[in-house]
N, C-alpha and C positions, 0 to 999 in steps of 0.2 A: 423764744425760738428753740426748736430742739438742738441739742448740743452734740448728738451723736447719731450716726446712720450706720448701718450694716447693709452690705450689698451681697446678693446672692445671684448665682447664674444656673440655669438649667439647659441641659440637653434632652430634646424629647425623643422617645423611641420612634422609628422611621413610620409607623402606621398610625400614629396619633392623630385624631381630628383636632386641629388647632383651635377651632371654635368652641369645641367641648372643654378643651384644656383651659382657654381664657375664661370661659363661663365658670369652671370649677375654682380657678384662681380668684377672680372677682366676686363670687358669691359665697364661697366656701372658706378657701384657704386663707386669703389676706384679711377676711372679716375675723377669723379665729385669731390671727396674729394681732390685729389692732385691739382686740379685747384683753391682750395681755397687760397686766400693770406696768406702766411706764411706756408703753408704746403709744405714740401719737398719731402715726399714720404709716401707710404701706402703699406703695405703688408698683403696678407691674409695667414692664417694658418690654416691648417687642423688638427683637434683634432686626436691624435694618439689613436687608438682603437685596437691595436695588442696585443700579449701576449708574447713579449719578456722579459725574466727576467731583472730585474733592470730598465726597462723602464715604467715610470708611464703612466698609461691611462689616457687620457684627460676627465675631467667631462663635458666638453662642446663639440659641433660639430665643431665649428670653432671660430676664434678669427681674429681680424685685428689690427694692429698696424699702428698709424700715427706718422710720424716724423715731428717736427715743429722747426722753427728757435729758438723759445723761449717761455717760459710761457706766455709772453705778446702777442705774436703772436697768439697762441692758444686762449687766453682770447678775443683778438679783434674779432676773428671769431665767437666764441661760446657764448658770453654773450653780454648783452645789459642792462644797468641800474642794474647790479648786478644779473640778471636772465638769465637762459638758453635761447638761441636764436638759432633758425635754419635758416641759411642764405637762402633766396629764391631760389638761384640757385640750391640747392640740395633738395628743398622739394618734387619734383616729384620723383626722384630717392630713396629718404628716405621712401616715402610712398610704393613704389614698393618693398623695403625691407621687410615690413610686409606681404607681399604675401607669402614670404618663412618662416618667423620666428614665432615661438611661443613666443620668447621674445629675446631681445638683451639688453646687459647691458655694461655700462661704468664701467670697473674694477676700472680705475683711471688714473690719470696722473702721470708721473714720470720725475723727473728732472736727467739730466746726471751728475753723480759725476766724477769730474776731478782731 
């Protein structure tokens, strides 16, 4: 079982075609993330905007969760010399993410409690 998860959120620009964004995420961005060493999976989540009683509305448009073998696997990918590092293999697809985003944020990393 994966031992670490990272959660990111994203706010889309007002005129973004959501179907186009979802296709980009599912066919380009998340597969590039999943190809990183130590990443076991990644999922895209659409923020709930409905009006069902008892169901909280999401404050963000989308989120994605990455599942990692361990905290160490995540850190080997995302840091160099104690500073954040973006692997060259995902630079282009990450830059394309900004075409859609007003902002995206790392909510945080979470260790699995067993």
